[in-house]
N, C-alpha and C positions, 0 to 999 in steps of 0.2 A: 646653192653649194650642197654637193652629195653629204648627207651625213654617213661618216664611218660607224660599224659596230662599236668602236673603241672610242673610251675618253679617258682622260686621265686623271688621278685624284691625288690630292697631297695626304702623305699619312706622316704620323708622330710616331717614332718608336717607341716601345714600350720601355727597351732597355736602356738606351743612349738619348733619348727624348728630341734626337735631331729630327729634322725633316727630311722626307723623300717622297719622289713622285712612284705610283703604281698604276697600272692599267686596269681598265674594268671593262665590262661588256655592258652595253645598253640593252635594258629588258627587253626592250621591242625587237631586238635582233634574236632573244632567245625563245626557241619554241621546240617544246617537247614532244617528240613522236611517241615514244615509248619508256617503260624502263626494264631493265634485267630484273631476274628473281633476286636480286639483292641490291635492289633499289638504284641501280646505275642509270643513268638518264640517257638516254640516246636522243640527240638533237636533231633535227631537220636538216640544219644546216653544219654538215660535217666540218667546216673551214673553221666555223666561230666555236669555241670549247669554253664555256665559263669556268669552267673545271681548272683551266690550267692557271685561272688569275686567282683564285682563294687565298692563297699565300702571300704575304707581304714580306719581302726580303729588304730589311735596311743595307742600302748599299755603304752606310758609314762603316757601322760596327757586325753586320751579317747577321743580327738578331732577326729570326723568322717567325711569323705568328699568322694567325688568321682572328676573324671578328669574335670567335669563340672562345679565345685566349681571355683570362682576367687580368685586370693591373695590377693586381697583387702579386708580390714576390715573396716566398717565403724565406726566414732569415737563411741567409748563406747563399741562395741562388744567384743574385747577382754577381757575386764574387765569382764564383763557378762559372758561368755564362760570361764572365768577362774573360777567365784564362781560358776556357775551352772553346770558345767561340771567338770574341770581339780581337781578342790578342792575337788570333791566329788567320783573321780574314783580311784578304788583301779586297780594297774598297773595288767594287765594281756594282753595276746598277741591273737589276731585274725588272726596270721599269717599262720596258718597252713590249713588243707583242711577243708572246713565249711559243717556242715551238714544244712538241710533247716533252722532249727530253728536258728543257727549261723547266716545265711545270711538273717533272720527276723530282728534280734536284730541288726546286722550291719547296715541294712536300716534305722530302727528305730532310732538309734545313729546317723545316716547320718542327720535324716530328724530334729531330735531333734537339731543338731549343725547347721544346714542349716538353721533353723529358728532363732535360736539366732545369725547367722551372717549377717541376712537379705539378704541371697542368692535370685537370681530370681525367682518368681514363678513357672515359667517353670520348673526350676533346682529341687524345691522342689516338684511339682506335679510329677516329674518323679520318683522321690524316693518312693513318695507313690504308684504311679502306680506298679513298680517293688514289692513292698512289697505285695500288693494284688495279684499279679501275683503267689508269692511263698505260700500265703495262699489258692492259687487256688489248687497247685498243692497236698497241704497239705488236701484239701478238706473240710477247715474251712470256710464255707459260708459266716458266720456273719461278722468275719474279712475281709475276702474278699471284701465284698460289703462296708464295713466300709471305707476301704482304697482305693477304688474306688471312693466312694464318696468325700472323702478330695482330691484326685487326679485331679475328676472332679471340684470342687472348686477353687481350685489352677491355673487349666488351664483357667477358667474364669477370673480370677485375671489376669493372664498373657496375656490373648485377649485383656480385657477391658486396660491395662497398656502397652500393645505392648512390654513387656518384653522378649518376644521371637525372637525379631529381632535381627538378627547376631548368631543366634543359628542355630543349624541343624533342629530345629523344624518350618515347613514352616506354614504360616495362614492354609492354608486348612487341614492339620493334627491336628490342635489345633483346629479348628473348629468341625472336625469330631470326634475328641475323648470326646470332650465336649458331642456329641449327644451319641455315643455310650456306653461311661460309664453311662450317664444318662439313656438309655434305658438299660443297665446292672441293676440298682439300681431300675429300676421301676417309672424312672419318666418320663414317655412318653411325656408330654406336652413339657417340654424342650428339649428331644431329638428328636420331630418331628421339633422345631423351627431349631435348630442348623442342621439335616439333610439337611432342605430348603436351608440354608445359604450355605451349601457345594455345594448343587447342582445349585445354582444360580450362582456359580463362575466357571461353568464348561467350558466357553467358553475360560477364562483366565488361567486355570489352566494348568500346566505342570503335573501334577500328576496324571493321567487319572484312575489307578488304585483305587485312594483313592475315586474318583466322582464314580466310579463302586461301590466299596463297600456301599458308603451312599446309592446309589438307592436300592441296594438289601436290607440293613437293613430298608430302609423306605418303601419298598414293603412288608416285611416281618411285619412290625408294623401294615401295611394298613390291611392287610389279619389277621391277630390277632384280630383286632379291628372288622371287620366284622364277623367273628367267635363268636367273645364276643355277637354281639347284634344279630345273629341268636341263641345262645344257650338258651333254655328256663330259 
């Protein structure tokens, strides 16, 4: 029997506690060719994109979340989610293979639910960044930039509130992403400031690759600036 790249998994909704199925991609089918400068993975097999399945969408109440969400709900959050999400939800499943548009919709639902639940800024930023990546695949530049800016702003919030502590995201990566997303949306002053912060930390960092990437981007920006100054 041929093994497909996909398998289904039972998930319990954090909000309504009911079970639903979601699709995941088997790790043996996931091979990364390279990464974009904002860490977007480029997969060898363009047909199988694990990014589409990061967000679990409860078919019963519509609450959408990822493995990064905590089980804790701040006082009043459940009531707000019930009112804003569950009461408006028309039950339907996101449990099968997803198109890119369905993947985007799942992330937007996750972003909405995470914001209402008051999840960490770093978690919300990750949802916005992945939404931008999916728009990039679709060549929808305006929406891609819109979500890169949302991600950038949330990473700034995360950095200033220190809420990335204890997550997989390091200080160097947060600083780098703030810089790189700023560069990509054309906010070069902020980009330069944060790339400098990354480079300043090179003696203490255990992530030389990220330092190297920051130096490369910084150099590119300097060259672009010099070209602009020379052009008539």
